[in-house]
SEKOL-258096 format. One record per residue: residue in three letters; residue number from 1; x, y, z of N, C-alpha, C in turn. Coordinates in nm, 4 decimals. Layout:
BEGIN
> resn, resi, n.xx, n.yy, n.zz, ca.xx, ca.yy, ca.zz, c.xx, c.yy, c.zz
> ALA, NUM, X, Y, Z, X, Y, Z, X, Y, Z
...
END
This chain:
BEGIN
> resn, resi, n.xx, n.yy, n.zz, ca.xx, ca.yy, ca.zz, c.xx, c.yy, c.zz
> MET, 1, 8.4810, 11.1005, 11.0201, 8.6245, 11.1169, 11.0213, 8.6716, 11.1445, 10.8786
> ASN, 2, 8.7509, 11.2462, 10.8633, 8.8049, 11.2799, 10.7320, 8.9402, 11.2132, 10.7114
> PHE, 3, 8.9614, 11.1650, 10.5925, 9.0896, 11.1053, 10.5565, 9.1752, 11.2093, 10.4861
> ILE, 4, 9.3037, 11.2044, 10.5123, 9.3976, 11.2865, 10.4373, 9.4392, 11.2023, 10.3175
> LYS, 5, 9.3917, 11.2380, 10.2023, 9.4101, 11.1553, 10.0829, 9.5561, 11.1352, 10.0472
> ALA, 6, 9.6398, 11.2325, 10.0744, 9.7821, 11.2209, 10.0413, 9.8521, 11.1149, 10.1258
> LYS, 7, 9.7972, 11.0858, 10.2450, 9.8591, 10.9869, 10.3330, 9.8000, 10.8471, 10.3166
> CYS, 8, 9.6965, 10.8316, 10.2389, 9.6338, 10.7012, 10.2173, 9.7085, 10.6249, 10.1088
> LYS, 9, 9.7359, 10.4981, 10.1356, 9.8018, 10.4126, 10.0374, 9.7371, 10.2753, 10.0401
> VAL, 10, 9.7501, 10.2028, 9.9305, 9.6958, 10.0682, 9.9188, 9.8117, 9.9699, 9.9215
> LEU, 11, 9.7989, 9.8671, 10.0050, 9.8979, 9.7601, 10.0120, 9.8305, 9.6330, 9.9627
> HIS, 12, 9.8722, 9.5833, 9.8477, 9.8127, 9.4634, 9.7888, 9.8793, 9.3405, 9.8489
> LEU, 13, 9.7997, 9.2558, 9.9150, 9.8516, 9.1359, 9.9796, 9.8046, 9.0122, 9.9053
> GLY, 14, 9.8892, 8.9096, 9.9020, 9.8521, 8.7831, 9.8411, 9.9047, 8.7669, 9.7006
> HIS, 15, 9.9229, 8.6418, 9.6612, 9.9783, 8.6106, 9.5293, 9.8764, 8.6303, 9.4171
> GLU, 16, 9.7517, 8.5992, 9.4447, 9.6497, 8.6049, 9.3402, 9.5654, 8.7322, 9.3482
> ASN, 17, 9.6176, 8.8334, 9.4117, 9.5465, 8.9597, 9.4251, 9.5454, 9.0310, 9.2899
> PRO, 18, 9.4281, 9.0690, 9.2379, 9.4224, 9.1352, 9.1066, 9.4751, 9.2791, 9.1067
> GLN, 19, 9.5077, 9.3335, 9.2228, 9.5651, 9.4674, 9.2373, 9.4815, 9.5757, 9.1684
> TYR, 20, 9.3589, 9.5843, 9.2105, 9.2698, 9.6874, 9.1593, 9.3179, 9.8257, 9.2016
> GLN, 21, 9.2774, 9.9256, 9.1257, 9.3033, 10.0653, 9.1602, 9.1856, 10.1150, 9.2444
> TYR, 22, 9.2137, 10.1884, 9.3494, 9.1103, 10.2414, 9.4372, 9.1175, 10.3935, 9.4382
> ARG, 23, 9.0052, 10.4552, 9.4753, 9.0049, 10.6007, 9.4827, 8.9133, 10.6473, 9.5953
> LEU, 24, 8.9445, 10.7652, 9.6451, 8.8601, 10.8358, 9.7410, 8.8015, 10.9555, 9.6683
> ARG, 25, 8.6741, 10.9511, 9.6498, 8.6031, 11.0530, 9.5709, 8.6638, 11.0646, 9.4314
> ASP, 26, 8.7315, 11.1740, 9.4011, 8.7829, 11.1941, 9.2653, 8.9309, 11.1605, 9.2496
> GLU, 27, 9.0003, 11.1306, 9.3585, 9.1450, 11.1073, 9.3514, 9.1785, 10.9595, 9.3661
> TRP, 28, 9.2734, 10.9133, 9.2835, 9.3205, 10.7756, 9.2906, 9.4164, 10.7614, 9.4080
> ILE, 29, 9.4089, 10.6465, 9.4758, 9.4979, 10.6194, 9.5890, 9.6219, 10.5486, 9.5373
> GLU, 30, 9.7354, 10.5949, 9.5824, 9.8637, 10.5395, 9.5397, 9.8844, 10.4000, 9.5992
> SER, 31, 9.9427, 10.3111, 9.5200, 9.9759, 10.1768, 9.5655, 10.1187, 10.1763, 9.6197
> SER, 32, 10.1430, 10.0956, 9.7235, 10.2744, 10.0925, 9.7868, 10.3165, 9.9479, 9.8125
> PRO, 33, 10.4440, 9.9117, 9.7880, 10.4894, 9.7750, 9.8141, 10.5173, 9.7484, 9.9619
> VAL, 34, 10.5481, 9.8536, 10.0413, 10.5815, 9.8394, 10.1832, 10.5164, 9.9534, 10.2605
> GLU, 35, 10.4590, 9.9200, 10.3760, 10.4000, 10.0230, 10.4612, 10.4361, 9.9975, 10.6061
> LYS, 36, 10.4497, 10.1060, 10.6814, 10.4783, 10.0995, 10.8240, 10.3502, 10.1304, 10.8997
> ASP, 37, 10.3202, 10.0497, 11.0004, 10.2033, 10.0728, 11.0838, 10.2211, 10.2041, 11.1590
> LEU, 38, 10.1188, 10.2866, 11.1620, 10.1301, 10.4189, 11.2235, 10.1450, 10.4134, 11.3751
> MET, 39, 10.0889, 10.3136, 11.4392, 10.0901, 10.3079, 11.5847, 10.2091, 10.2313, 11.6419
> SER, 40, 10.2849, 10.1630, 11.5602, 10.3985, 10.0854, 11.6108, 10.5134, 10.0946, 11.5115
> THR, 41, 10.6109, 10.0094, 11.5311, 10.7262, 10.0095, 11.4408, 10.7236, 9.8880, 11.3492
> ILE, 42, 10.6070, 9.8329, 11.3253, 10.5938, 9.7140, 11.2425, 10.5886, 9.7548, 11.0954
> VAL, 43, 10.6743, 9.6918, 11.0150, 10.6802, 9.7184, 10.8714, 10.6228, 9.5978, 10.7989
> VAL, 44, 10.5268, 9.6213, 10.7098, 10.4612, 9.5134, 10.6361, 10.4828, 9.5348, 10.4872
> ASP, 45, 10.5234, 9.4286, 10.4183, 10.5304, 9.4367, 10.2726, 10.4342, 9.3358, 10.2130
> LYS, 46, 10.4192, 9.3381, 10.0822, 10.3166, 9.2554, 10.0180, 10.3461, 9.1065, 10.0255
> LYS, 47, 10.4698, 9.0674, 10.0538, 10.5050, 8.9259, 10.0663, 10.5156, 8.8813, 10.2119
> PHE, 48, 10.4877, 8.9702, 10.3054, 10.5026, 8.9453, 10.4489, 10.6441, 8.9014, 10.4846
> ASP, 49, 10.7424, 8.9541, 10.4151, 10.8829, 8.9259, 10.4434, 10.9276, 9.0198, 10.5549
> ILE, 50, 10.9882, 8.9649, 10.6601, 11.0233, 9.0471, 10.7753, 11.1689, 9.0914, 10.7748
> SER, 51, 11.2408, 9.0724, 10.6667, 11.3818, 9.1110, 10.6628, 11.4004, 9.2601, 10.6880
> GLN, 52, 11.3171, 9.3418, 10.6286, 11.3273, 9.4861, 10.6495, 11.2931, 9.5218, 10.7943
> GLN, 53, 11.1958, 9.4525, 10.8517, 11.1592, 9.4750, 10.9916, 11.2753, 9.4406, 11.0840
> CYS, 54, 11.3439, 9.3297, 11.0569, 11.4581, 9.2898, 11.1393, 11.5726, 9.3896, 11.1282
> ALA, 55, 11.5961, 9.4407, 11.0093, 11.7023, 9.5404, 10.9903, 11.6713, 9.6675, 11.0693
> LEU, 56, 11.5459, 9.7115, 11.0669, 11.5072, 9.8300, 11.1433, 11.5135, 9.8042, 11.2937
> ALA, 57, 11.4762, 9.6826, 11.3344, 11.4778, 9.6485, 11.4763, 11.6198, 9.6406, 11.5305
> ALA, 58, 11.7159, 9.6046, 11.4483, 11.8550, 9.5938, 11.4919, 11.9281, 9.7273, 11.4862
> GLN, 59, 11.8794, 9.8206, 11.4082, 11.9490, 9.9478, 11.3873, 11.9504, 10.0348, 11.5140
> LYS, 60, 11.8371, 10.0531, 11.5783, 11.8298, 10.1410, 11.6948, 11.9099, 10.0861, 11.8131
> PRO, 61, 11.8963, 9.9577, 11.8510, 11.9790, 9.9061, 11.9607, 12.1284, 9.9139, 11.9307
> SER, 62, 12.1644, 9.8962, 11.8060, 12.3051, 9.9061, 11.7682, 12.3578, 10.0474, 11.7911
> CYS, 63, 12.2788, 10.1478, 11.7568, 12.3183, 10.2878, 11.7790, 12.3309, 10.3178, 11.9282
> ILE, 64, 12.2363, 10.2679, 12.0072, 12.2402, 10.2917, 12.1517, 12.3620, 10.2242, 12.2131
> LEU, 65, 12.3906, 10.1012, 12.1715, 12.5079, 10.0305, 12.2228, 12.6364, 10.1034, 12.1855
> HIS, 66, 12.6422, 10.1555, 12.0656, 12.7589, 10.2330, 12.0223, 12.7748, 10.3584, 12.1089
> CYS, 67, 12.6653, 10.4263, 12.1395, 12.6713, 10.5455, 12.2252, 12.7179, 10.5103, 12.3659
> ILE, 68, 12.6692, 10.3986, 12.4193, 12.7119, 10.3550, 12.5525, 12.8623, 10.3306, 12.5537
> LYS, 69, 12.9120, 10.2603, 12.4533, 13.0557, 10.2309, 12.4474, 13.1384, 10.3569, 12.4284
> ARG, 70, 13.0864, 10.4528, 12.3523, 13.1604, 10.5754, 12.3250, 13.1628, 10.6686, 12.4461
> ILE, 71, 13.0506, 10.6783, 12.5166, 13.0387, 10.7727, 12.6272, 13.1028, 10.7202, 12.7556
> MET, 72, 13.0835, 10.5941, 12.7836, 13.1336, 10.5384, 12.9092, 13.2850, 10.5241, 12.9037
> GLY, 73, 13.3514, 10.5772, 13.0051, 13.4969, 10.5657, 13.0121, 13.5391, 10.4258, 13.0520
> SER, 74, 13.4552, 10.3598, 13.1294, 13.4891, 10.2269, 13.1791, 13.4268, 10.1198, 13.0898
> ARG, 75, 13.5024, 10.0176, 13.0623, 13.4504, 9.9034, 12.9859, 13.4255, 9.7829, 13.0768
> LEU, 76, 13.4168, 9.8079, 13.2060, 13.3946, 9.6996, 13.3012, 13.2546, 9.6415, 13.2843
> ARG, 77, 13.2455, 9.5126, 13.3052, 13.1185, 9.4420, 13.2906, 13.0127, 9.4972, 13.3868
> GLU, 78, 13.0550, 9.5346, 13.5074, 12.9620, 9.5855, 13.6082, 12.8993, 9.7189, 13.5661
> VAL, 79, 12.9646, 9.7910, 13.4788, 12.9137, 9.9199, 13.4321, 12.8285, 9.9028, 13.3061
> ILE, 80, 12.8774, 9.8257, 13.2111, 12.8110, 9.8110, 13.0809, 12.6853, 9.7245, 13.0890
> LEU, 81, 12.6898, 9.6160, 13.1653, 12.5785, 9.5204, 13.1689, 12.4457, 9.5822, 13.2144
> PRO, 82, 12.4406, 9.6625, 13.3221, 12.3115, 9.7238, 13.3585, 12.2574, 9.8188, 13.2510
> LEU, 83, 12.3461, 9.8931, 13.1866, 12.3019, 9.9828, 13.0793, 12.2484, 9.9037, 12.9606
> TYR, 84, 12.3174, 9.7962, 12.9250, 12.2726, 9.7101, 12.8153, 12.1360, 9.6496, 12.8482
> SER, 85, 12.1226, 9.5989, 12.9714, 11.9970, 9.5346, 13.0121, 11.8800, 9.6323, 13.0139
> ALA, 86, 11.9062, 9.7577, 13.0487, 11.7987, 9.8559, 13.0592, 11.7658, 9.9246, 12.9273
> LEU, 87, 11.8658, 9.9471, 12.8424, 11.8444, 10.0281, 12.7226, 11.8399, 9.9501, 12.5918
> VAL, 88, 11.9210, 9.8466, 12.5795, 11.9348, 9.7765, 12.4514, 11.8474, 9.6520, 12.4436
> ARG, 89, 11.8539, 9.5703, 12.5449, 11.7845, 9.4413, 12.5409, 11.6330, 9.4515, 12.5213
> PRO, 90, 11.5622, 9.5443, 12.5881, 11.4167, 9.5539, 12.5642, 11.3805, 9.5835, 12.4188
> LEU, 91, 11.4630, 9.6613, 12.3513, 11.4352, 9.6913, 12.2103, 11.4486, 9.5669, 12.1231
> LEU, 92, 11.5439, 9.4811, 12.1570, 11.5636, 9.3590, 12.0786, 11.4564, 9.2544, 12.1065
> GLU, 93, 11.4007, 9.2558, 12.2267, 11.3023, 9.1539, 12.2640, 11.1587, 9.1925, 12.2303
> TYR, 94, 11.1349, 9.3161, 12.1863, 10.9994, 9.3624, 12.1572, 10.9393, 9.2830, 12.0413
> CYS, 95, 10.8312, 9.2113, 12.0658, 10.7561, 9.1336, 11.9656, 10.8399, 9.0285, 11.8929
> ILE, 96, 10.9508, 8.9891, 11.9466, 11.0380, 8.8960, 11.8749, 10.9733, 8.7580, 11.8595
> LYS, 97, 10.8880, 8.7194, 11.9535, 10.8240, 8.5881, 11.9462, 10.7200, 8.5809, 11.8355
> LEU, 98, 10.6666, 8.6947, 11.7962, 10.5641, 8.6978, 11.6918, 10.6224, 8.6969, 11.5515
> TRP, 99, 10.7492, 8.7284, 11.5388, 10.8068, 8.7440, 11.4062, 10.8212, 8.6121, 11.3324
> GLY, 100, 10.8652, 8.5042, 11.3990, 10.8848, 8.3759, 11.3320, 10.9801, 8.3887, 11.2151
> PHE, 101, 11.1075, 8.3989, 11.2444, 11.2083, 8.4291, 11.1433, 11.2001, 8.3383, 11.0210
> GLN, 102, 11.2055, 8.3982, 10.9033, 11.2006, 8.3246, 10.7779, 11.3397, 8.2975, 10.7236
> HIS, 103, 11.4353, 8.3813, 10.7590, 11.5698, 8.3694, 10.7042, 11.6722, 8.3647, 10.8172
> ARG, 104, 11.7761, 8.2858, 10.7975, 11.8836, 8.2751, 10.8963, 11.9552, 8.4095, 10.9149
> LYS, 105, 11.9676, 8.4873, 10.8077, 12.0373, 8.6164, 10.8159, 11.9656, 8.7122, 10.9101
> ASP, 106, 11.8325, 8.7012, 10.9210, 11.7576, 8.7867, 11.0127, 11.7884, 8.7506, 11.1578
> MET, 107, 11.7983, 8.6221, 11.1863, 11.8336, 8.5784, 11.3208, 11.9746, 8.6236, 11.3564
> ASP, 108, 12.0669, 8.6086, 11.2627, 12.2054, 8.6492, 11.2874, 12.2164, 8.7993, 11.3097
> LEU, 109, 12.1366, 8.8765, 11.2396, 12.1396, 9.0222, 11.2520, 12.0985, 9.0663, 11.3922
> LEU, 110, 11.9963, 9.0036, 11.4477, 11.9479, 9.0422, 11.5794, 12.0304, 8.9835, 11.6929
> GLU, 111, 12.1021, 8.8762, 11.6665, 12.1875, 8.8190, 11.7709, 12.3129, 8.8996, 11.7811
END
């Protein structure tokens, strides 16, 4: 398997990590403080702080909820609730049990 060197980055984890420089053949690999997993929407930084992940997780459902409110002529509970349950709520509940909130502001953002 060939690596695309321009897309490779090093994420240094841990407090006592000496942060060595790495290279693939003749090119040095760039170091990055935050990286997003390619297969999911999980964002990891070197301190394992999930604040950025919570902000990203709240952004998309907020946009969808805004679109629902803007497009729907009716504000009746019987109309909005099924749309919210089908489109917004699953995005907020995805992997939420694994996050283990570190900050109160992250919990408030998602609520």
